[in-house]
C-alpha positions as CSV (number, residue, x, y, z in Angstrom):
1,M,19.9,30.3,-95.4
2,I,16.6,32.8,-95.8
3,E,13.8,30.5,-95.7
4,T,12.5,27.3,-94.4
5,T,13.9,24.1,-96.2
6,V,12.3,20.8,-96.2
7,V,15.1,18.2,-97.3
8,E,13.7,14.5,-98.7
9,Y,15.9,11.8,-98.7
10,R,14.0,8.8,-99.4
11,E,9.8,8.2,-100.9
12,I,8.0,6.4,-98.4
13,E,4.8,4.2,-98.8
14,T,2.1,4.7,-96.3
15,E,-1.8,4.1,-96.0
16,S,-3.7,6.5,-93.1
17,P,-0.4,6.9,-90.5
18,V,-0.9,8.6,-87.2
19,M,1.7,11.5,-86.9
20,I,3.4,11.6,-83.5
21,V,4.7,15.1,-82.6
22,G,7.5,15.3,-79.7
23,L,9.5,18.0,-79.5
24,P,11.4,19.6,-76.9
25,G,8.9,21.6,-74.1
26,I,8.7,21.5,-70.3
27,G,10.8,18.5,-69.1
28,L,11.5,17.4,-72.4
29,V,8.4,15.0,-71.9
30,G,6.9,14.9,-75.2
31,K,10.6,14.4,-76.8
32,L,11.5,11.6,-74.2
33,V,8.3,9.7,-75.4
34,A,9.2,10.5,-79.4
35,D,12.5,9.4,-79.0
36,Q,12.0,6.2,-77.6
37,L,9.0,4.6,-79.5
38,I,11.9,5.9,-82.7
39,I,14.3,3.8,-81.1
40,E,12.2,0.9,-79.7
41,L,10.2,0.6,-83.4
42,K,13.7,1.3,-85.5
43,A,12.0,3.9,-87.4
44,E,14.2,5.6,-90.4
45,K,14.4,9.2,-90.9
46,F,13.0,10.1,-94.4
47,M,13.2,13.9,-94.0
48,E,14.1,17.3,-92.3
49,I,13.6,20.5,-92.1
50,F,15.8,23.3,-91.8
51,S,14.6,27.1,-90.7
52,P,16.1,30.2,-89.7
53,C,13.2,30.3,-87.4
54,L,15.1,27.5,-85.1
55,P,18.1,28.9,-82.9
56,P,21.3,30.1,-85.1
57,Q,23.5,27.5,-83.8
58,V,24.9,24.1,-84.6
59,N,25.1,21.2,-82.2
60,V,28.7,19.4,-81.6
61,N,28.8,15.2,-81.6
62,P,30.9,13.8,-79.4
63,D,33.3,13.2,-82.4
64,G,33.5,17.2,-82.3
65,T,32.0,17.2,-85.8
66,I,29.0,19.8,-86.2
67,K,25.3,19.4,-87.1
68,L,23.1,22.1,-87.7
69,V,20.0,22.3,-86.0
70,S,16.9,21.1,-87.6
71,N,13.8,19.1,-87.2
72,E,13.9,15.6,-88.3
73,L,10.8,12.8,-89.9
74,Y,11.1,9.5,-88.8
75,F,8.8,6.9,-90.6
76,Y,7.5,3.1,-89.5
77,K,5.4,0.9,-91.4
78,G,3.2,-1.2,-89.2
79,N,2.3,-4.6,-89.1
80,G,-0.7,-4.6,-89.3
81,Q,-1.9,-4.6,-85.5
82,T,-0.4,-1.1,-85.5
83,P,-0.9,2.1,-88.0
84,D,1.7,3.1,-90.0
85,M,3.4,6.2,-88.1
86,I,5.3,9.1,-89.1
87,F,7.3,10.9,-86.0
88,L,8.5,14.2,-85.9
89,V,11.3,15.1,-83.4
90,G,13.9,18.1,-83.2
91,D,16.5,19.7,-81.2
92,H,14.5,23.3,-80.7
93,Q,11.1,24.9,-81.7
94,S,11.0,28.2,-83.0
95,V,12.5,31.2,-81.1
96,T,9.7,33.3,-82.9
97,N,6.5,33.7,-82.8
98,E,5.9,34.1,-86.5
99,G,8.2,30.8,-86.7
100,H,5.5,28.7,-84.6
101,Y,3.2,29.0,-87.2
102,E,5.3,29.2,-90.1
103,L,6.4,25.4,-88.9
104,A,3.7,24.0,-87.5
105,G,1.9,24.9,-90.9
106,I,4.6,23.2,-92.8
107,Y,4.6,20.2,-90.5
108,L,0.7,20.0,-91.1
109,D,1.6,20.0,-94.9
110,I,3.4,17.1,-94.8
111,A,0.4,15.5,-92.8
112,E,-1.8,16.3,-95.7
113,R,0.7,15.0,-97.8
114,Y,0.4,11.6,-96.4
115,K,-2.9,11.5,-95.6
116,V,-2.3,11.4,-91.8
117,R,-5.3,10.5,-90.3
118,R,-4.7,11.6,-86.9
119,I,-2.2,13.5,-85.6
120,Y,-0.6,13.2,-81.2
121,T,1.1,16.2,-80.2
122,M,2.7,15.5,-76.7
123,G,4.3,17.7,-73.7
124,G,4.6,18.6,-70.3
125,Y,2.6,20.6,-67.9
126,G,4.3,22.3,-65.4
127,T,2.4,22.0,-62.1
128,G,5.5,24.3,-60.4
129,K,5.9,21.4,-57.7
130,L,7.4,17.8,-57.4
131,I,5.0,14.8,-58.6
132,E,4.9,11.7,-57.2
133,T,2.4,9.8,-59.3
134,P,2.1,12.4,-62.5
135,H,-0.9,12.1,-64.5
136,V,-1.4,12.5,-68.1
137,L,-3.8,15.3,-69.2
138,Y,-5.7,15.9,-72.8
139,A,-6.6,18.2,-75.4
140,T,-8.2,17.6,-78.8
141,N,-10.1,19.3,-81.4
142,K,-12.8,17.0,-82.3
143,P,-14.9,16.7,-78.9
144,E,-16.4,13.4,-81.0
145,I,-13.1,11.4,-79.8
146,I,-13.4,12.4,-75.8
147,E,-14.5,9.2,-75.0
148,E,-12.1,7.1,-76.9
149,I,-9.4,9.2,-75.8
150,K,-10.4,9.2,-72.1
151,S,-10.0,5.5,-72.3
152,Y,-6.1,5.1,-72.6
153,G,-5.9,6.7,-69.2
154,A,-5.7,10.5,-70.2
155,I,-8.0,13.1,-68.5
156,F,-9.2,16.7,-68.3
157,N,-10.2,18.3,-65.3
158,E,-11.9,21.6,-66.0
159,G,-10.0,25.1,-65.5
160,E,-6.4,23.1,-65.3
161,L,-5.2,24.0,-68.7
162,S,-6.6,27.5,-69.0
163,G,-3.4,28.7,-69.9
164,G,-3.6,27.5,-72.6
165,I,-0.9,25.5,-74.7
166,I,2.1,26.4,-76.0
167,G,4.4,25.7,-78.9
168,A,3.9,23.7,-81.6
169,S,1.3,21.1,-78.6
170,G,-1.1,23.4,-79.0
171,L,-0.9,25.2,-82.6
172,I,-1.0,22.1,-84.4
173,L,-4.0,21.0,-82.8
174,G,-5.7,25.0,-83.5
175,L,-4.1,25.0,-87.0
176,G,-5.1,21.2,-87.8
177,E,-8.9,22.5,-87.0
178,L,-8.8,24.8,-89.8
179,R,-8.0,22.4,-91.8
180,G,-10.3,19.7,-90.7
181,M,-7.7,17.3,-88.9
182,E,-8.4,15.2,-86.4
183,C,-5.5,16.2,-83.2
184,V,-4.8,14.7,-79.9
185,C,-2.6,16.6,-77.3
186,F,-1.0,14.2,-74.2
187,M,0.2,16.3,-71.9
188,G,2.3,14.4,-68.9
189,E,2.4,16.4,-65.4
190,T,5.9,17.4,-64.8
191,S,7.3,20.1,-62.0
192,G,9.1,21.8,-65.2
193,Y,12.3,21.9,-62.5
194,L,14.3,19.1,-64.4
195,V,14.2,16.7,-67.8
196,D,11.2,14.6,-66.3
197,P,11.1,10.5,-67.4
198,K,8.9,9.6,-64.7
199,S,6.1,11.5,-66.9
200,A,7.4,10.5,-70.1
201,Q,6.7,7.2,-69.0
202,V,3.0,7.9,-68.3
203,V,2.3,9.6,-71.3
204,L,4.7,6.7,-73.3
205,A,1.9,4.2,-71.4
206,V,-1.7,6.3,-72.7
207,L,0.0,6.5,-76.1
208,C,1.2,3.1,-76.3
209,K,-3.0,2.1,-76.1
210,A,-3.8,4.8,-78.6
211,L,-1.5,3.0,-80.5
212,N,-2.1,-0.7,-80.3
213,I,1.7,-1.4,-79.2
214,E,4.0,-2.8,-76.6
215,I,7.0,-0.9,-75.8
216,D,10.3,-1.8,-73.6
217,T,10.3,1.1,-70.7
218,K,13.5,-0.2,-68.8
219,E,15.6,3.0,-70.2
220,L,12.7,5.5,-68.7
221,E,12.2,3.8,-65.8
222,A,16.7,3.8,-65.2
223,R,16.7,7.7,-66.5
224,A,13.4,8.2,-64.1
225,Q,15.1,6.6,-61.2
226,E,18.5,8.4,-61.7
227,I,16.4,11.7,-61.3
228,E,14.2,10.5,-58.1
229,K,18.2,10.7,-56.7
230,I,19.0,14.2,-57.6
231,I,15.4,15.0,-56.3
232,T,16.5,13.6,-53.3
233,K,19.4,15.2,-53.0
234,I,17.7,18.6,-53.7
235,K,15.3,17.6,-50.7
236,E,17.9,16.7,-48.2
237,M,20.2,19.8,-49.3
238,E,16.9,22.4,-48.7
239,Q,15.9,20.2,-45.2
240,S,19.4,21.0,-43.8
241,Q,19.2,24.5,-45.1
242,I,16.1,25.1,-42.2
243,P,16.9,26.1,-38.9
244,K,16.2,23.2,-36.5
245,D,15.1,25.4,-34.1
246,Y,12.1,27.4,-36.3
247,P,8.7,26.1,-35.0
248,A,6.9,24.0,-37.8
249,E,4.2,26.8,-38.8
250,E,7.1,29.0,-39.9
251,K,9.4,27.0,-41.9
252,Y,6.8,27.6,-44.6
253,I,6.7,31.4,-44.2
254,G,8.5,32.6,-47.8
């Protein structure tokens, strides 16, 4: 394969859908949210993207068969109260800078083809420390929708995203602006150390408000509890390695 290939498995009929992008990133926050929505809404795969921009590998299934890495698109038909939704998920993001731009352009081509009215990208905002109660930060390429976005529970703190948004979650907003497309990014605060279903829960809650849907979050809650147990064990191990006769003020000196 020397170029990106888009394989269409079936045609879909949709009107003014929203696109939801949940590709792997910090804490796998966006991927966890999108995967959960696909499962709960029973969305169906209709398209797949194969590309030399993705890592040169195959994934091995539980039965020993393999699958070439790819990004996939799923479709959910809204019920009148909720919009039609196109989900973009995948195994990996591009391994090159050029590939990021190429794939983001292809994602936007698909969005234009189906006349997507808004794109929501999702990811994690790495804080470098454990977060007890994560917040959801937002970024958008359309200032006129900021108040609407805030009404869903997302926040923005000046200077907090000064490092920018790396990968598809950010590029889609930037390249989408050049095409006049309305895009929003929701980022859940996360330490960045582990897969973070707790952060995914809060992002999912905000996105559900934006989409006017209700989703069962029991699976994410269960995964969050398991991660909490792991974090607790890590903290206990760290504490056990601190000599008990150290003065308190010296325990934090590197």
